[in-house]
LUMFI-471287 format. One record per residue (C-alpha): residue in one letter; x, y, z negated. Coordinates in steps of 0.05 Angstrom, whole numbers, plus 5000, padded with zeros to 4 digits. Example, Ala and Ser with C-alpha at 12.3 -4.5 7.8 and 13.67 -1.06 7.14 Angstrom:
A524649104844 S527349794857 
END
This chain:
X529654473776 X536254513738 X543054463771 X544853743783 X537853473791 X536253113856 X533053493913 X525953283932 X528253104003 X533752643980 X534752043935 X538852033872 X545152453865 X550752183909 X555751803865 X561151673917 X562551803990 X562951044002 X555551003981 X553651384044 X554150754086 X549350364042 X544550954035 X544351064111 X543250314122 X537050354079 X533850904120 X530850874190 X536350714239 X538651294283 X539851384357 X546751644374 X549351954438 X556751914455 X559052414508 X565352134538 X563351424519 X569251054549 X573850994488 X574450304458 X575250574387 X568750974393 X564950364417 X567749944360 X565550494312 X558350534336 X558049774338 X560249764265 X554950284248 X549749854283 X552049244243 X550949654179 X543849844201 X545750584207 X544250634282 X540350204329 X540650544397 X547050774431 X547151234491 X553651314529 X555051894578 X561351884619 X565351634677 X562150994702 X568150534714 X571950694648 X565450614609 X564149934640 X571249704623 X570649944551 X563849614541 X566548964569 X572848984526 X568849104462 X563248634482 X558049124457 X550849044479 X547849684507 X541549744549 X543749914620 X539050514621 X542950804563 X549450814601 X549051474639 X554351634692 X557552324696 X563752464738 X567153034700 X567553344631 X562953914653 X557953404680 X558452984616 X557253604573 X551253854613 X548153164616 X549053074541 X545653744526 X539853564573 X538852904535 X539053264468 X534053784491 X529453214514 X529152954442 X529352254413 X536752304393 X538852364321 X546452434322 X551652674373 X558652364369 X564152694411 X567852174450 X573152224505 X571652924528 X574953604521 X572653894455 X572454624481 X568254424541 X563254024500 X562854554445 X561555104496 X555454724522 X553254514452 X553355234428 X547655394477 X543354964431 X545455264364 X539655384317 X543555754263 X547556394269 X553856034246 X555855314264 X560555014212 X563954374190 X561954114122 X566453554095 X564153134036 X569852813998 X571652483933 X578852443910 X581452123846 X586052713828 X580553243840 X574453333794 X575352623766 X573352343834 X566252603839 X563652803909 X564753523930 X563053893995 X568554294029 X567754824083 X570055014136 X576154624157 X575154594232 X570155054265 X569455764238 X575556184252 X572956884237 X570456934166 X566757594161 X562157704102 X556057494143 X559456864167 X561756694096 X554556754074 X552656264130 X558155784109 X555155774038 X548155664065 X550355084111 X554254744056 X548654834005 X543954504055 X548353884057 X548753883981 X541153903977 X539553394030 X545152894027 X548452973959 X541953023920 X543653673883 X537754153877 X541954763855 X549154633874 X554855003840 X558755363895 X565955613883 X568756143930 X576055973930 X582056443930 X589056453902 X586956833840 X580756893797 X581557653790 X579958173843 X586358423875 X586158953929 X591958633967 X588357963968 X581858064007 X579157373992 X578457573919 X573958153937 X570057703985 X568757223928 X566257783884 X561558043938 X558657353951 X557557263876 X553357893875 X548457623927 X541857313907 X542256553917 X535556243898 X537655523911 X544955523888 X549655823836 X555256193871 X561456463838 X568156723860 X573756843865 X576356193835 X582755823845 X582155083862 X583954853791 X578955323759 X573555083807 X574554343793 X578354233728 X574954373661 X581754323626 X584454903667 X578255313650 X579455173576 X586655413581 X585756013627 X578856253607 X573856633650 X569757273650 X563457233609 X558957203670 X553456663671 X555156433741 X562556363722 X560755903665 X556255473708 X560955383767 X567955373737 X570654683727 X564654343757 X563754603828 X559754183877 X561654593938 X568454913954 X568255494004 X575155674028 X576856384049 X578756174119 X580055584165 X587455574147 X586255444073 X580454964087 X584454564137 X590454504091 X585954244035 X582453784083 X589053494108 X591253394036 X584952984024 X586052584088 X593052414062 X589852153997 X585051734039 X590951364070 X593351164001 X586450943977 X585651543931 X580051893968 X574151814016 X571952324067 X566252454115 X564453044160 X558453364193 X557953964239 X551754364219 X547854864260 X545254454320 X538554104328 X542153444311 X548353304268 X554653324310 X560952924295 X567853144318 X572752624292 X580152724287 X584652224322 X588052114255 X581551914220 X581151184199 X575250734213 X572250824144 X572251584150 X569051524218 X563751044193 X562251474132 X561552084178 X556351724220 X552851524156 X552852244131 X549952504196 X544751954199 X542352094128 X541852834144 X538052704208 X533152224177 X531752664117 X530653304157 X527853174226 X526752444241 X527052284315 X521052064355 X525451554389 X523651784459 X528051614518 X533252054550 X529952224617 X536252184659 
END
């Protein structure tokens, strides 16, 4: 298939991040587990997702009394057997992993629990060599507002060549399954489009370009404007390399050279979200189920779209059997 055609596992090409909520609501509803399920804002989020038909079953793991108070305050209906007591963050994390290993859960949403503690236990379940955050955004000032995947703004801190290859693979997977792009155009970002010895990310981009990518078109190094803006490409020009012509000005995936650059770009998009100029959703890839780690600064819409993104991915890749957590 040509670049831009929908993947066989997905629907039509994603037109906007806001569409994720409607798409997820049209699929089989998911089961979500919330480790540290005693925060009112998390319960309101999953209740909203249930109202939209994105999820149907909610499992809470956490301290019994705070969970009971939060459930009562929100007025959310949860089957008593799906409220699982655990008396410490370590206990919450181990219980969550046991439930996930038992199956029947589609999405994990981190609640009121230490992120390092939960991540340490989650990593025992990793099914890919690199776990990474893939953010899907659209922003009016970038690429005329079409959806783009960005990685990795929050998980991968050491970007060796092997890990960069994994970041590309994880992001391409999301482009295939959720964004409906059979052969996504991947831009390896840097501060310059030419190889400069003093700028290692430019050499990294060139090395990644040289690899064989059967299900994507990968090119780098590219600056952000050359990756997303056709007008910049027309002004600056590019090497006469086929991949450069395919990716430049029309990238579907942006791979940053490190977490610093990715996080800065991510935070710029979140600022646009607050002013109604962008939408944003995130998924952590590399576990048996999609994993959501939300920022305290994320608004309700970003949170809801993240659950929708994860539910779509779960339903299109490994639908749950719906079995009970045995604890």
